[in-house]
Structures are given as C-alpha cells and as structure tokens.
C-alpha positions in Angstrom: -130.5 18.3 96.9 -132.2 16.3 94.1 -135.9 16.5 93.8 -137.7 13.1 94.3 -138.8 12.9 90.7 -135.3 13.7 89.4 -133.8 11.1 91.8 -136.3 8.4 90.6 -135.5 9.3 86.9 -131.8 8.8 87.5 -132.3 5.6 89.4 -134.6 4.3 86.7 -132.0 5.1 84.0 -129.3 3.3 86.0 -131.4 0.2 86.8 -131.0 -1.2 83.3 -127.2 -0.7 83.1 -124.7 -3.5 83.2 -120.9 -3.3 83.7 -119.2 -4.4 80.4 -116.0 -5.6 82.1 -117.8 -8.6 83.7 -119.9 -9.2 80.6 -116.9 -9.4 78.4 -115.0 -11.6 80.9 -117.9 -14.1 81.0 -118.2 -14.0 77.2 -114.5 -14.6 76.8 -114.8 -17.7 79.0 -117.6 -19.1 76.9 -115.7 -18.5 73.7 -112.6 -20.1 75.1 -114.5 -23.2 76.4 -116.4 -23.7 73.1 -113.2 -23.3 71.0 -111.4 -25.8 73.2 -114.1 -28.4 73.0 -113.7 -28.6 69.3 -110.4 -30.5 69.4 -111.8 -33.1 71.8 -113.8 -34.7 69.0 -110.7 -35.3 66.8 -109.4 -38.9 67.2 -108.1 -41.8 65.2 -109.9 -45.1 65.9 -107.7 -47.8 67.4 -108.6 -50.0 64.4 -106.5 -47.6 62.2 -103.3 -48.0 64.3 -101.9 -50.6 61.9 -101.7 -48.0 59.3 -101.7 -44.8 61.4 -100.8 -42.3 58.6 -103.8 -43.6 56.6 -106.0 -43.2 59.7 -104.7 -39.7 60.3 -105.4 -38.6 56.8 -108.8 -40.3 56.8 -110.0 -38.0 59.6 -110.0 -35.0 57.2 -113.7 -34.2 57.9 -112.8 -33.7 61.5 -110.0 -31.3 60.6 -112.3 -29.4 58.2 -115.0 -29.0 60.9 -112.4 -28.0 63.5 -110.8 -25.4 61.3 -114.2 -24.0 60.2 -115.6 -23.8 63.7 -112.4 -22.5 65.3 -112.2 -19.6 62.8 -115.9 -18.9 63.0 -115.7 -18.6 66.8 -112.5 -16.7 66.6 -114.0 -14.2 64.1 -117.0 -13.7 66.3 -114.8 -13.2 69.3 -112.7 -10.5 67.5 -115.9 -8.7 66.4 -117.4 -9.1 69.9 -114.4 -7.5 71.5 -114.6 -4.7 69.0 -118.2 -4.0 70.1 -117.8 -4.2 73.8 -114.6 -2.1 73.7 -116.8 0.8 72.5 -119.5 0.5 75.2 -119.8 2.6 78.3 -122.3 0.1 79.6 -124.7 -2.6 78.4 -128.5 -2.4 78.7 -131.0 -5.2 79.2 -131.5 -5.8 75.5 -127.8 -6.1 74.8 -127.4 -8.5 77.8 -130.2 -10.8 76.6 -129.0 -10.9 73.0 -125.5 -11.5 74.1 -126.6 -14.4 76.3 -128.5 -16.1 73.5 -125.4 -15.5 71.2 -123.2 -17.2 73.7 -125.6 -20.1 73.9 -125.5 -20.5 70.1 -121.6 -20.4 70.2 -121.5 -23.0 73.0 -123.7 -25.3 70.9 -121.4 -25.2 67.9 -119.1 -28.1 68.9 -122.2 -30.5 68.6 -123.0 -29.8 64.9 -119.2 -29.7 64.2 -118.9 -33.3 65.4 -122.0 -34.3 63.6 -120.7 -33.0 60.2 -117.4 -34.8 60.7 -119.1 -38.1 61.4 -121.8 -37.8 58.7 -119.8 -36.3 55.8 -119.0 -39.8 54.3 -122.6 -41.0 54.6 -124.6 -40.0 51.5 -127.9 -40.3 53.4 -126.8 -38.2 56.4 -124.3 -35.7 55.0 -126.9 -33.3 53.5 -128.8 -33.0 56.8 -125.6 -32.6 58.8 -124.2 -29.8 56.6 -127.5 -28.0 56.5 -127.9 -28.3 60.3 -124.3 -27.0 60.7 -125.0 -24.1 58.4 -128.2 -23.1 60.2 -126.2 -22.9 63.5 -123.7 -20.6 61.8 -126.5 -18.5 60.4 -128.1 -18.2 63.8 -124.8 -17.1 65.3 -124.2 -14.5 62.6 -127.8 -13.2 62.9 -127.5 -12.9 66.7 -124.3 -10.9 66.4 -125.8 -8.5 63.9 -128.8 -8.1 66.3 -126.4 -7.4 69.1 -124.7 -4.6 67.1 -128.1 -3.4 66.0 -129.2 -3.0 69.6 -126.1 -1.0 70.4 -126.3 1.2 67.3 -129.9 2.1 68.0 -129.1 3.5 71.5 -126.1 5.8 71.2 -126.1 6.4 75.0 -124.5 2.9 75.3 -121.4 4.0 73.3 -118.3 5.7 74.5 -118.3 9.4 73.6 -115.2 9.1 71.3 -116.8 6.4 69.1 -116.9 7.7 65.5 -119.4 7.2 62.7 -116.6 5.5 60.8 -116.3 2.9 63.6 -120.0 2.3 63.5 -120.0 1.7 59.8 -116.9 -0.6 59.9 -118.5 -2.9 62.5 -121.8 -3.0 60.5 -119.9 -3.8 57.3 -117.9 -6.6 59.1 -121.0 -8.3 60.5 -123.8 -7.9 58.0 -122.6 -9.8 54.8 -122.1 -13.0 56.7 -125.8 -13.6 57.0 -126.3 -13.6 53.2 -123.2 -15.8 52.7 -124.5 -18.4 55.2 -128.0 -18.4 53.6 -126.4 -19.0 50.2 -124.1 -21.7 51.5 -126.8 -23.5 53.4 -129.1 -23.5 50.4 -126.2 -24.9 48.4 -125.8 -27.7 50.9 -129.1 -29.1 49.6 -127.5 -30.1 46.3 -123.8 -30.0 47.0 -123.0 -30.7 50.7 -119.2 -31.0 50.2 -119.0 -27.7 48.4 -121.1 -26.0 51.1 -118.8 -27.4 53.8 -115.8 -25.8 52.1 -117.9 -22.6 51.6 -118.4 -22.3 55.4 -114.6 -22.5 55.9 -114.1 -19.7 53.3 -116.7 -17.5 55.0 -114.9 -18.0 58.3 -111.6 -17.1 56.8 -113.0 -13.9 55.2 -114.7 -13.0 58.5 -111.4 -13.2 60.4 -109.4 -11.3 57.8 -112.1 -8.6 57.6 -112.0 -7.7 61.3 -109.4 -5.0 61.9 -107.8 -3.5 65.0 -108.3 0.1 66.1 -106.8 2.8 63.9 -106.6 6.5 64.3 -109.4 8.3 62.6 -110.3 11.9 62.0 -114.1 11.3 61.9 -116.2 13.3 64.2 -117.3 11.4 67.3 -120.8 10.3 67.8 -122.7 13.0 69.8 -123.0 12.0 73.4 -126.6 11.7 74.7 -127.1 11.9 78.4 -130.0 10.1 79.9 -132.8 12.4 81.0 
C-alpha cells in the first residue's frame, strides 16, 4: 500500500501529463485545414476569361504564395511529427506552446492571400511581404520553443530516443529563424527577392527533414518522476 505522501506525489506528477495521440491528431487536423485553405484564394477574375491563358499566367503571385505556404506548413508538419513520435507524453508547457504554434499556422492563409494581392502594388507590397515574413518567423520560433521545452525535460521522451536524434531535430529547426530574419529585413529594400527567399527557405526545410534511421547512439537516460 502506498503512503499518502507517495500517492500524492505520483498523482501530482501525472496531473500535468497529456496523451500525445490525441494532441497529434488534433494538430494534424489543423495542419490539413490550413494547407487546404491556401488553394481557395487562387482564382482567375471573370474579366480575364477572354484571354484565359493570360489570366492564368497573371496569377503568378498566388501560385508563389501557395507554394511557399504549402511547403512551409508541410515542413512544420514533418518536423512536428518527428517531435511527437518521440514523446511518451506531453506536459502543460508543450501543450500550450503547441496550441499557440497551431494558431500561427492556421493564420498563415491570411498573409498568403495578402501577399498575392499586394505584390503588384508598389505602395503595399513591402508591407505585405514583411507581414508575411513575420508570420513565418513566429511559426519557426514557436516550433523551436516547442522542441526546446521537450529537450529540457527528458522525462517527456521515449527511453530509446538517442542524443543523435535530439541533435538532428535541433539542427533541422534552429537555422530557419535566422533565415527568416534575414529575408524579412531584405523585404524592406527588395520585396520580390524576399518573397522568393521565403520559398527557398521552405524548400530547404522540407528537404532537411529526414525519416527515422537506425542509429548506434546511446539512448537518452530515462528519468523517472519522483
């Protein structure tokens, strides 16, 4: 029979635990909806139907925004899956950061549409590209914060997670912040170049995320809650 103090300690440790299966299912739903909403803003105005091919080509800003945001969300989803696959459970900090991350991802279709509509307006394009870049920077920063919260509390991790896996996810998430800062600053003087830069960052992020591979690294020591 457990002593009352021991029982309270165990109950207290379990109180802040969240099942990762439901968290990941909810997150996948948000990613899927956000990524689907992107295509709804692509359309050719009826006034262009007399020369439809010209109208289709003229919508290139919408295609650029769609490709950039789709790959950005896709890259975050891949990395997000890599994180939650390695969790035994989530704690309160991980849950809250994840919720704010999903909020930022769900917001992305709005600046995507804004950048597509404003890119031809010299007065508005700079503000639109900077606003879009700030949204991407927030998403990248929140994902790094999510992984940071996990890495600081090894009790959250599965016992077979290796140091190599920890380093690979850290390397995959951290550089994007610096890239987005540079691209957003560049948008002040060269909005079109910055818009293409966002696309290149998204492509690199998707390519950099790798699936699981066998490793011989020693597993992270398992720490049981007291």
